[in-house]
N, C-alpha and C positions, 0 to 999 in steps of 0.2 A: 505494501498499500504505502502511495505517497504519503512523505510527512506533510503538517500544512508548513504556509512562507514562513512562519514566525519560527519554524522549527529547523529551517534547510537555511536558515538566517539570522540566527540570533542574536550575532553581536553587530549586524549590518542596515544600516537606515534607511538604506537605501544602494540596490545592484541592478547591473546591468548584463544581460546574459545573449550574445551573439546578435549584438541591435546593429540594426540598418535601418539607413532611408534613402529609400529612390524616390525622385519626383519626377517628373514628366515633363519633360522638353519636345522641342520641334521633332528635334532629332531623335528622340527615344528619351529612356531611363536614366536621370543623373543619376550616379552614387554620391550621397553627402558622407553619409557614415556608411561603413563596412566590418562588421565583425566584431564590433567595443564590446568588452569585457571591463566589467569593474564593479567595484566593494568599499563603499565609505561607510566606516564604523562613528557608531555616537559619539558626539566631541571630535570628532576630527576635523584638521584645516584640509582642503587639497585643491591646489589652484590646476584648472585644466587650460593647456598653453597651445601654442600653431600659431602657423604664420594667416594673415586675412584670408577665406574660404577654404579653411581644413575641416569645419565643421562642430567647432565650439562652441557658439550659441546655438546651435542646432541638438547638439548633445544635451545644453540647458535643459533647454526645453521639455526633451525627450523625458529625463529624468524626473524634474518636478513635475511631469506628466500637463502641460501646456498643448503637449502635440502626442500624438502614438507615431511607433517607429511602423516602419514599412514589413520588417522580422525581426524577431526577438522579443526577450521579457525585459521588462522595466520592474521591478518591486521597490514600493516604497511605501515603509513601515508596515512590511510582509504580506501588504496589497500587490499584485501581480495586475499595472495599471491599463492592460489591454484588456482586459475583460469590464473593466468600470467603464459607463459613459460617461461625457463633458461635467454632467451634473455631480455624479457618486464623486469625481475625481475633485472635483472643485468640495466639497462637505468634507473630503478626506484631507487636502490643505489649510481648511478654514483656522485657525489658528496653532497650527501648526508648522505651518509653510512659511517665512517671509520672501521678498525678494527686495533686492535694489537692481536699479537696471541704469543701464548708461545713458540715457535721454530722460532719467528721473522718474517719469512718469507720474506724475503728480496732477490731479485736475485741479484744470484753471480755475473753475468757478469757485472753489472751498481755500479758505485760511491754512492757512500753516496745521494750526491745531485739526483742523477737520477733516482734513487730509491722515493725521494720524489716528483720529477716531473711529475714522469709517470701518478701519480691519475689527475693531476692537468692538462698534458694534452690531457687524456682520455675528462675530464671535460669541455675541449676547454677555460681554462681559458686567454686570452689574458696574464697575468701578471705571466704566472705558472714559469719561472726560476726567477724571483726577487721575486715571495710568495717561492718556493722552497728556496731558500739561508734563504730568512727571517726567514723560521720555523727552517732550520738548526740551525742559531744562535740562536732561543728562547731553541733551547735545548745544546745548550753550546758545536754545533757539527761545528761551521763554519768553523775552523779549519781541519778539517777531510772531510770535502765537495766531494774532487776527490780519499778518501780511499776505495777500493772496502770490503764488509763483512768482508773479512778474513781477513783485514788489523785490522781488530777494534775488540774490546771486546765484550762481552756478551752484557754489559753495554750500550757498544755505541751503540751495533748491537739493542737495544731495543728503544734507544731513536731516533734512526732513522726512527723507526718502528710507536712511537708515533707522532714525526716531518709527517709523511707519514698519517698516519690517522688526524692528523687534520688542515694537510695546505687547504683540498678544505670546510674549516668552517663547517663540517658537522654537522645534525641535533642532529644524535647519534652516540655513537660510542659504539662499540660491542670489550670487552678484554675476551680473554683466556687464563687464567692463566696467568696473564703478568709479573709471578714473577718466576715463576714456574722454569725456568734454571737458573738461577742467585739467587747467594751464600744471603744472608741474607742482609747484609750492602749495599748492592748494590742493591737490592731489595727495602730497603727500598726509598733509595733514586727516583729509578723509580716511585714508589707511591706518594713521594710528589709532582714530575713533574708530572705525569698524572694527581692529583686531585688540583693542582694548575691552570695547561690550562685548565682543565674540566670549572673549577669555573672563569676563566676571559673568557671561551668563551663562559660560560651559556648553555653548549652543555649536554641533555641527555647521561649518561653515561649506560652501562649493563653490569656487569661483571661477570666473571664464577671462583671463586677460593674457596681453601680448607683453606687461611687461616683464621681466624676466627679478625687476625689485621685486615686485607685487610678489611674485609669484612663490619667490625664494623665502616669503617669511610663513608660506602654508607648509604644513610637517608633510607635505606628498605632491609631486606633480607630477600632471600625466600628459603626457605630448601628443599633440593629433601632425601626421603629415597627412595630407589630400585623403582624411578621413578616415585612416586608421592609426592606431595606439601605437606611436614608434619605441615609445617607453616609461615606466614608472618612475619616479626618483623619489625615494625618502628622504626629508635632510638630516 
């Protein structure tokens, strides 16, 4: 008898097995990822690296259940994602998964406080407003709580996004090029903040980056070349 997923991967929070992603083009199917396998342990920090077009962001989206692979399996919290519909995957992520994107992905009509508040309310937290305010203070933006994204600098927007990602006490945070739209000095401060909060919250962190310095701060690095895992390096 096949053991349940939680028994098969007892020490892992996310796993991929023989993962492939192909998309149709005018010339036929284009392979974005091919036969990728990985395990991420609870509390681990993992950087996914590679050149532009190597499949990094596609892999991150598959691991988070934002998309479904053409072939292979992804297990998140012991659940096989391709057996769940979009609503079920969203319910699985709610309150347990945080996201930080290169483009910040803040809702422009909402204030900084309201952007952080939104996932807390969706998770049904009774202390949602107080917790959102607490996390804005943690990232140094208590005084900017009533400002909308257009009134914030890029670094400030990313700090709001980080507060939003950590506010629900997630088990894992996925970050896609979190410094990609920031200058070097601002990016360095954002990286320090991200790792500081991740360490204090004991959260699993999986991030995509082309920045070797950022990748080196993770415990493990997985390098993609043309959609395939070339090597995995531990710090």
